[in-house]
N, C-alpha and C positions, 0 to 999 in steps of 0.2 A: 328247857334244861340243855337240850345240846347245841344249841345255839348261845346259851350265856357259860358254859363252862367254859374254865380258865384253857383247858388247851383250844377251843375253838375260838376266844376270844386273843389269845395270844399268835394264832393262827393267824384269823384277821385282821391283826396288829400287823404281824410284818408283812402282810400281802401287801397293806396299806402300807407299809415302809419301802417296801422294795416297789410299788408303781411308784411312788412318790422320788424314790432315787432314782427308777427307770427315764421318770417326766421331768426330772431336773438334767439329768445326765441329755437325754435327749433336748433338752431344751437347752441348753450348753450346746450341743451338736450342731442341733436350730442357727442359735447365736454365732457359731463360729461360723458356719454354710452362709449366713447374711452377711455375715461381718467380709468373707471373703467375696459374695458374690459383688459386697458394696463396693470394696475395694477394687474388683475386673472390672467392675462400671466403670470407676474415678477413672483406672487408667484408660482405659478405652476413650471416654470423654475426652480426657487431655490429651490421646493421641490425633483424634479426631480432631481435635483444635486444633494443634498444630500442624496437620493436613491442608485443613482449611486455611489457615495461617499462609503457610507456604504457596499455595495456590495462588492465593489471592495477590500474592507478593510478584510472584510468576506473571501472572495476568496485570499486573499494574508494569511491572517490567516490560511487556510487549507490547503494550498500550503508548510505555515513556518511546520504544523503538519506533511503531507506528505512526506517531506523533511527529517524531523526527523527519520520517520519510515523505512523510506527509509535508510538510515546513519546507523540504527538499524540493520537492516537487513545484511545490507553491512559487517557489523563487525562480527554480528554474523556466516553470510557464513565462513567469512575467522578463525576465531578460528573452526564453522568445518571441514572445508579443512586444516589447521594444525593437528587437530587431527589426521584425516584419512590418513593425509602423515604418523604420529608415527605409525599409529593402522600397516597400511602399511609395515611400517619397521619391526615391531617387528613378523608382520606376515612374513617377508621373514628369517627376522633370525630363527624362529621358523622351519621354511623349511628347512632352512640348516641344523637345529641339527638335523630333525628330518631325513632327507637322511643322516647326520653320522653314527646315531645311527641304523638307519637300515643296510648300510655298516658293522656294529661292528655288530648286530645282526646277518647278514647272514654268518658272518665270525665265527663268534662264532657257529651257528648252523653248518656249514662243518667240524669245528674243531673236533664237539662234535658226526659228523658220522662219521670219521676216527677215533675217540678214540672206539667210541663203533662199529665199522664195520660196518654200515649202514649207504644208501645211502639218504634212505625215510624219508622224511620229518615228512612223517604223525607218524611213531613211534616213533621220535625222540620228536613229539610234547607231543606222549600218556606217554610217559618216563617220559618228565617233569610233564607235570601233576598226573601221581602219583606222583613221587615225593614231589608235594606240597601238595596232600591232605595226604600224611604222614605225610608230615611235621607240619599242621594242625592240626590233628590227635593227635598226640605224643602234641603241643602245650594244645588241650581241656583237655587230660587225665591228663595230669603235672599241669593246674589250675585246675580243679575239687577233 
């Protein structure tokens, strides 16, 4: 009887309505919170994508600069290499010239040795030095 009475039934119905309205309002609150969280998540993801895009573009820029520097270094290395090859050729030519002149000088020293009837190189060098000294002294006497 107590459960089927009008007061009890109306109380149960009012409790059901209040529960349903509370559930509806909490469901709306949950929906609002979920929408807010979803929006915040979407904003965060958007910012992260922008930052990643910016980082990638900065890295591309740095790589372009690095590539340009590497190309300049490569060109400089090629120029240095060609210069070294030219210098090597010049040194080889100089070495050949020195060898030829050394042979000629040895020939002249031998001829002078025969002419002076001595084969001692020290005596020949002394004679050549004295002749050079005489020439310098004569030049100084004439100019003063």
